C-alpha positions as CSV (number, residue, x, y, z in Angstrom):
1,M,133.5,158.3,170.6
2,M,133.5,158.6,166.8
3,S,131.5,161.2,165.0
4,A,128.8,160.3,162.5
5,A,131.2,161.2,159.7
6,E,133.9,159.0,161.1
7,T,131.5,156.2,161.6
8,K,130.4,156.4,158.0
9,S,134.0,156.6,156.8
10,T,134.8,153.4,158.7
11,L,131.8,151.6,157.4
12,E,132.7,152.5,153.8
13,S,136.3,151.4,154.3
14,R,135.0,148.0,155.5
15,L,132.6,147.8,152.6
16,D,135.4,148.6,150.1
17,A,137.4,145.7,151.5
18,L,134.6,143.2,150.8
19,Q,134.7,140.6,148.0
20,S,131.5,141.7,146.3
21,H,130.1,142.4,142.8
22,F,130.0,146.0,143.9
23,T,133.8,146.1,144.3
24,C,134.8,144.1,141.2
25,D,134.9,147.0,138.7
26,L,132.4,145.3,136.4
27,V,131.2,147.0,133.2
28,C,127.9,148.8,133.7
29,E,127.0,150.1,130.3
30,K,123.2,150.0,129.9
31,S,123.2,147.8,126.7
32,I,125.6,145.3,128.4
33,L,123.5,145.2,131.6
34,V,120.2,144.6,129.6
35,R,121.7,141.7,127.6
36,L,123.2,140.3,130.8
37,R,119.8,140.5,132.6
38,D,118.1,138.6,129.7
39,K,120.9,136.1,129.6
40,L,120.7,135.4,133.3
41,K,116.9,135.0,133.2
42,D,117.2,132.5,130.3
43,I,119.4,130.2,132.5
44,G,116.2,129.2,134.3
45,T,115.5,128.4,137.9
46,D,116.2,124.7,138.1
47,E,117.0,124.1,141.7
48,R,119.5,121.4,140.7
49,N,121.6,124.0,139.0
50,F,124.8,124.4,141.2
51,W,125.2,128.0,140.0
52,L,121.7,129.2,140.8
53,G,122.8,131.2,143.9
54,H,125.5,132.9,141.8
55,V,122.9,133.6,139.0
56,Y,120.7,135.4,141.5
57,N,123.7,137.2,143.0
58,L,124.6,138.7,139.6
59,Q,121.0,139.5,138.8
60,G,120.8,141.5,142.0
61,F,123.9,143.5,141.0
62,V,122.6,144.0,137.4
63,H,119.1,145.1,138.6
64,Y,120.6,147.6,141.1
65,H,122.7,149.3,138.3
66,M,119.6,149.4,136.2
67,G,117.8,151.4,138.9
68,L,115.5,148.5,139.9
69,V,116.3,148.5,143.6
70,E,113.4,146.3,144.9
71,E,114.2,143.7,142.3
72,A,117.8,143.8,143.3
73,R,116.9,143.2,146.9
74,S,114.6,140.3,145.9
75,F,117.3,138.6,143.8
76,L,120.0,138.9,146.5
77,S,117.5,137.3,149.0
78,K,116.8,134.5,146.5
79,A,120.6,134.0,146.2
80,T,120.8,133.5,150.0
81,E,117.9,130.9,149.8
82,A,119.4,129.2,146.8
83,F,122.8,128.8,148.5
84,H,121.1,127.3,151.6
85,Q,119.1,124.9,149.4
86,I,122.0,123.8,147.2
87,R,124.6,123.5,150.0
88,K,122.2,122.1,152.6
89,G,124.2,118.9,152.9
90,D,127.2,121.0,154.0
91,S,126.1,123.5,156.6
92,D,123.4,126.2,157.1
93,E,126.1,128.8,156.4
94,G,129.5,128.6,154.8
95,P,132.1,130.5,152.7
96,W,129.9,130.3,149.6
97,L,127.8,133.1,151.2
98,L,130.7,135.5,151.5
99,V,130.0,137.3,148.2
100,N,126.2,137.3,148.7
101,Y,126.5,138.8,152.2
102,G,129.0,141.4,150.8
103,N,126.4,142.3,148.1
104,L,123.7,142.7,150.7
105,A,125.9,144.8,152.9
106,W,126.6,147.1,149.9
107,L,122.9,147.3,148.8
108,H,121.7,148.2,152.3
109,H,124.4,150.9,152.5
110,Y,123.3,152.4,149.1
111,L,119.7,152.4,150.4
112,G,120.8,154.3,153.6
113,E,120.1,151.2,155.8
114,D,123.5,151.2,157.5
115,E,122.3,149.2,160.5
116,E,121.4,146.3,158.2
117,S,124.7,146.9,156.3
118,E,126.6,146.5,159.6
119,S,124.7,143.3,160.3
120,Y,125.9,141.7,157.0
121,L,129.4,143.0,157.6
122,S,129.4,141.1,160.9
123,K,128.2,138.0,159.1
124,V,131.1,138.3,156.6
125,D,133.6,138.7,159.5
126,A,132.2,135.6,161.3
127,L,132.4,133.5,158.1
128,M,135.9,134.5,157.4
129,K,137.0,133.6,161.0
130,E,135.2,130.3,160.8
131,Y,136.3,129.4,157.3
132,P,139.7,131.0,156.6
133,S,141.3,130.6,153.2
134,P,143.6,127.5,152.9
135,S,146.2,130.0,151.7
136,E,147.1,133.1,153.7
137,D,148.0,135.1,150.5
138,E,144.9,134.3,148.6
139,L,141.1,134.6,148.8
140,H,138.9,131.8,149.8
141,P,138.4,129.3,146.9
142,E,134.6,129.8,147.1
143,V,135.2,133.5,146.4
144,Y,137.5,132.8,143.5
145,A,135.0,130.5,142.0
146,E,132.2,133.0,142.2
147,K,134.4,135.8,140.8
148,A,135.4,133.4,138.0
149,W,131.8,132.4,137.1
150,T,130.8,136.1,137.1
151,L,133.6,137.2,134.8
152,L,132.6,134.4,132.3
153,H,129.6,136.6,131.4
154,F,131.6,139.6,130.3
155,G,134.3,140.2,127.6
156,K,137.2,138.2,126.4
157,D,139.7,139.8,128.8
158,Q,137.4,139.0,131.7
159,K,137.2,135.4,130.5
160,K,141.0,135.1,130.7
161,Q,140.9,136.4,134.3
162,A,138.0,134.0,135.0
163,A,140.3,131.1,134.0
164,D,143.0,132.2,136.4
165,Y,140.5,132.5,139.2
166,F,139.0,129.0,138.5
167,Q,142.5,127.6,138.5
168,R,143.3,129.1,141.9
169,A,140.0,127.8,143.3
170,I,140.5,124.3,142.0
171,R,144.1,124.2,143.2
172,M,142.9,124.8,146.8
173,Q,139.7,122.7,146.6
174,P,140.2,120.1,143.8
175,D,137.1,118.1,144.7
176,M,134.6,120.6,143.2
177,V,133.5,119.0,140.0
178,E,131.3,122.0,139.0
179,W,134.2,124.4,139.2
180,Q,136.3,122.2,136.9
181,T,133.4,121.9,134.4
182,S,132.8,125.6,134.2
183,Y,136.6,126.3,134.0
184,V,136.8,124.1,130.9
185,L,133.6,125.4,129.3
186,G,134.9,128.9,129.9
187,L,138.2,128.0,128.0
188,V,136.2,126.6,125.2
189,S,134.0,129.7,125.0
190,A,137.1,132.0,124.9
191,S,138.9,129.9,122.3
192,D,139.2,130.6,118.5
193,H,136.4,128.4,117.1
194,E,137.6,128.9,113.6
195,K,141.0,127.3,114.4
196,G,139.5,124.6,116.5
197,L,140.5,123.5,120.0
198,S,144.1,122.8,120.9
199,G,145.1,119.2,121.9
200,G,145.5,120.3,125.5
201,L,142.1,121.9,125.7
202,L,140.5,118.8,124.1
203,E,142.1,116.7,126.8
204,K,140.7,119.0,129.5
205,L,137.2,118.8,127.9
206,R,137.2,115.0,127.8
207,A,138.5,114.8,131.4
208,A,135.7,117.1,132.6
209,R,133.2,114.9,130.8
210,E,134.3,111.8,132.6
211,K,134.0,113.6,136.0
212,D,130.7,115.3,135.2
213,P,128.8,112.8,133.1
214,E,125.3,114.2,133.9
215,N,126.1,117.7,132.5
216,M,124.3,117.8,129.2
217,Y,125.8,121.1,128.1
218,L,129.2,119.6,128.5
219,A,128.1,116.5,126.7
220,V,127.1,118.5,123.7
221,Q,130.4,120.4,123.6
222,C,132.3,117.1,123.6
223,L,130.1,115.7,120.8
224,E,130.6,118.9,118.8
225,Q,134.3,118.4,119.0
226,K,134.0,114.8,118.0
227,A,132.0,115.9,115.0
228,K,134.8,118.2,113.9
229,E,137.3,115.4,114.2
230,Q,135.1,112.6,112.6
231,K,136.8,110.6,109.9
232,E,135.4,109.9,106.5
233,G,132.5,107.5,106.6
234,E,132.0,108.0,110.4
235,D,128.4,109.0,111.3
236,I,127.5,110.8,114.6
237,K,123.8,111.2,113.8
238,T,122.7,108.5,116.2
239,E,124.7,110.0,119.0
240,V,123.2,113.5,118.2
241,R,119.7,112.0,118.4
242,E,120.3,110.1,121.6
243,L,121.8,113.2,123.3
244,A,118.8,115.3,122.1
245,E,116.4,112.8,123.7
246,K,118.3,113.1,127.1
247,I,118.3,116.9,126.9
248,S,114.6,117.0,126.2
249,M,113.9,115.3,129.5
250,N,115.7,118.0,131.6
251,P,114.3,121.4,132.7
252,V,114.4,124.1,130.1
253,G,117.1,126.8,130.2
254,S,120.3,127.9,128.4
255,Y,122.3,125.6,130.6
256,S,120.3,122.6,129.4
257,G,122.2,122.2,126.2
258,I,119.2,122.7,123.9
259,K,120.7,125.4,121.8
260,P,124.0,123.6,121.0
261,I,122.2,120.3,120.3
262,L,120.0,122.2,117.8
263,R,123.1,123.6,116.2
264,L,124.5,120.0,115.8
265,Y,121.1,118.9,114.3
266,N,121.3,121.8,111.9
267,V,124.8,120.9,110.7
268,H,124.9,117.1,110.8
269,I,121.3,116.1,110.2
270,S,119.3,118.8,108.6
271,H,117.7,122.3,109.0
272,D,114.3,120.7,108.9
273,H,115.0,118.2,111.6
274,A,116.4,121.0,113.8
275,I,113.1,122.8,113.4
276,I,111.1,119.7,114.2
277,L,113.1,119.2,117.4
278,A,112.7,122.8,118.5
279,E,108.9,122.8,117.8
280,E,108.6,119.5,119.8
281,A,110.3,121.2,122.7
282,L,108.0,124.2,122.3
283,R,104.9,122.0,122.4
284,K,106.0,120.7,125.8
285,H,106.8,124.2,127.1
286,P,104.7,126.6,125.0
287,D,105.3,129.7,127.1
288,D,109.1,129.4,127.5
289,R,110.7,132.4,125.8
290,Y,114.2,130.8,125.6
291,L,112.8,127.9,123.6
292,K,111.0,130.4,121.3
293,R,114.3,132.1,120.8
294,C,115.9,128.7,119.9
295,A,113.1,127.9,117.5
296,A,113.4,131.3,115.8
297,L,117.1,130.6,115.4
298,C,116.4,127.3,113.7
299,Y,114.1,128.9,111.2
300,K,116.6,131.7,110.6
301,W,119.3,129.2,109.9
302,K,117.2,127.5,107.3
303,I,116.0,130.7,105.6
304,I,119.3,132.6,105.7
305,I,121.7,129.7,105.1
306,E,119.8,128.0,102.3
307,K,120.5,130.8,99.9
308,D,119.5,128.9,96.7
309,T,116.1,127.8,98.1
310,L,113.1,130.1,98.4
311,P,111.3,129.5,101.6
312,T,107.6,128.6,101.5
313,K,105.0,131.1,102.6
314,S,104.1,129.1,105.7
315,M,107.9,128.9,106.6
316,M,108.2,132.6,106.2
317,D,105.1,133.3,108.1
318,R,106.2,131.1,111.1
319,T,109.7,132.7,111.1
320,I,108.4,136.2,111.0
321,S,105.8,135.4,113.7
322,L,108.4,134.0,116.0
323,H,110.8,137.0,115.5
324,K,108.0,139.5,116.2
325,E,107.1,137.6,119.4
326,L,110.8,137.7,120.5
327,I,110.9,141.4,120.0
328,S,108.0,141.7,122.5
329,L,109.5,139.2,124.8
330,Y,112.9,140.9,124.9
331,P,111.8,144.5,124.6
332,D,115.0,146.1,126.0
333,S,117.4,144.0,124.0
334,A,115.5,143.6,120.8
335,L,118.0,145.2,118.4
336,V,119.5,141.9,117.2
337,K,116.0,140.4,116.7
338,K,114.9,143.4,114.7
339,I,118.0,143.1,112.5
340,D,117.3,139.4,112.0
341,L,113.7,140.2,111.1
342,A,114.8,142.7,108.5
343,N,117.2,140.2,106.9
344,I,114.4,137.6,106.9
345,Y,112.0,140.0,105.2
346,A,114.8,140.7,102.6
347,K,114.7,137.0,101.5
348,S,111.6,137.8,99.4
349,S,111.0,140.6,96.9
350,E,107.8,141.5,98.6
351,G,109.6,142.0,101.9
352,L,112.4,144.2,100.7
353,H,110.5,147.4,101.5
354,K,109.8,146.2,105.1
355,A,113.5,145.3,105.5
356,K,114.5,148.8,104.4
357,Q,111.9,150.3,106.7
358,I,113.2,148.4,109.7
359,Y,116.9,149.4,109.0
360,Q,116.0,153.0,108.5
361,E,114.1,153.1,111.8
362,L,117.0,151.5,113.6
363,L,119.6,153.9,112.0
364,E,117.6,156.9,113.4
365,K,117.6,155.5,117.0
366,D,120.0,156.9,119.7
367,L,122.0,153.8,120.3
368,E,125.1,153.1,122.5
369,P,128.5,152.7,120.7
370,L,128.5,148.9,120.7
371,E,124.9,148.8,119.4
372,K,125.8,151.2,116.6
373,Q,128.8,149.1,115.8
374,M,126.7,146.0,115.4
375,L,124.0,147.8,113.4
376,Y,126.5,149.4,111.0
377,N,128.2,146.0,110.4
378,R,125.0,144.2,109.7
379,Y,123.5,147.0,107.6
380,A,126.7,147.1,105.5
381,K,126.3,143.4,104.7
382,Y,122.6,143.9,103.9
383,L,123.4,146.7,101.5
384,Y,126.0,144.6,99.8
385,F,124.2,141.3,99.5
386,K,120.5,142.4,99.2
387,R,120.6,145.8,97.5
388,N,123.9,145.6,95.6
389,E,124.8,149.0,97.0
390,H,128.5,148.3,97.3
391,N,129.7,151.8,97.7
392,I,127.4,152.7,100.6
393,S,128.2,149.3,102.1
394,I,131.8,150.4,102.4
395,D,130.8,153.6,104.2
396,Y,129.0,151.6,106.9
397,H,131.8,149.1,107.3
398,M,134.0,152.2,108.0
399,K,131.5,153.5,110.4
400,A,131.5,150.2,112.3
401,A,135.3,150.0,112.3
402,E,135.9,153.5,113.5
403,I,134.0,152.9,116.8
404,P,136.9,152.1,119.2
405,H,135.4,149.0,120.8
406,Q,137.0,145.6,120.2
407,S,134.2,143.3,119.1
408,F,133.2,140.6,116.6
409,N,131.4,143.2,114.5
410,R,134.3,145.6,114.3
411,N,136.7,142.8,113.3
412,S,134.2,141.6,110.7
413,S,134.0,145.1,109.1
414,I,137.8,145.5,109.2
415,K,138.3,142.1,107.5
416,T,135.8,143.1,104.8
417,L,137.7,146.3,104.1
418,E,141.0,144.4,104.1
419,K,139.5,141.9,101.6
420,I,138.5,144.8,99.3
421,L,142.1,146.1,99.5
422,R,143.7,142.7,98.7
423,R,141.6,142.4,95.6
424,G,142.7,145.9,94.6
425,E,139.8,146.4,92.1
426,N,137.7,149.0,93.9
427,R,138.2,152.7,93.0
428,R,138.1,153.5,96.8
429,C,141.2,151.3,97.6
430,S,143.4,154.3,98.4
431,E,140.8,155.8,100.6
432,I,140.3,152.5,102.5
433,K,144.0,152.1,102.9
434,K,144.4,155.6,104.4
435,F,141.3,154.9,106.6
436,L,142.9,151.7,108.0
437,Q,146.2,153.4,108.6
438,N,144.6,156.1,110.7
439,L,142.3,153.7,112.5
440,Q,142.5,153.6,116.3
441,D,143.8,150.3,117.8
442,Y,144.2,148.8,114.3
443,D,146.6,145.8,114.1
444,P,146.9,144.5,110.6
445,V,147.7,140.9,111.6
446,E,148.1,138.7,108.5
447,A,146.3,141.4,106.5
448,F,147.5,142.3,103.0
449,N,149.3,138.9,102.6
450,G,151.4,139.5,105.6
451,N,152.2,143.2,104.8
452,S,150.9,146.1,106.7
453,P,149.0,148.8,104.7
454,N,152.0,151.1,104.9
């Protein structure tokens, strides 16, 4: 008979072998978890969403690592219910529950409820016997699909891994349209939007659209690519309006396509029409925080992008009001909203002191490295464009660049410093050159007209 220590060791060995969010080595920095929690909540709870069980599964993992144990338990139970509801035409239980049951086994173990943990381990074993993987050397395709969908919500490297997992799942089970759609949308998300999509990826996008015609988010992505390719004299305004009407009839959420259709309105029709569309959606759903976020974005686009036009007082008041509301609706991930609010205040001479006050308060906060990096980059731009304090702006671009996390904000600051060097007019050029030479993980690709700063 095994001792208690041996029994616990055996249990933990079995738990370690599970396919679960708790064994995937996911990033658990607080700022990342908070943003992810908000992102998952904004997807919505539409019962027609194929990925709803996966959404709840990941929410359970996120809430556990934020110390919200009862919320974690609730979300993992919701995941089980969602899988039963969405897959009810297949069977009461199936391989799509492998990760969910693995998560529940881990959660009960962490809570010291090892009897319940053992129960879920037995359920996992039973599912694996009843639904073995089509390939002996690989995981079940349902597991690959869930791992892939999960990794799409993390960094660029994880998105590459997600593409590989989706390909494996699709190869073994090619009839799952939702997997193919998410695989292609993941590739689009990870692509270099400045350079546009490759011909092969465009083909994949169009093929996915044919197989999944009711997916409005996918429809917007296809229309966005068509807009980039449009020939002179070709007009897509009618298509944009028709698609917006279809999207407005669907449940609200970040998967609905509302944000990208507003972006198309903004670019191809007008800032004002994008605002009208967002406000119409808000009238139908006045308490939806994601729609408020979309509306605030439309107002920001108009105020920030239309540099030569001074916004009216009513426009400024509505924009400021929406951003203040967002700060209260997203209290734990409000840094970006506060920075946006500061930049909106900076559009008027009367608001410059408020903008300065917001930035000073943020600079005094104890932030995580990625948050500091973003703040320094945005503050540097504010100093340059709004206060003409070019020298201090360089200091903050350096502060952003020296934080060794690969991100859009770090790359933006490095590109700005490279641009100053290429011009060769700033008295701090030699200092900047030395700074970049000593910068950790710096790769001067195409910088300095193809020459390294050496």
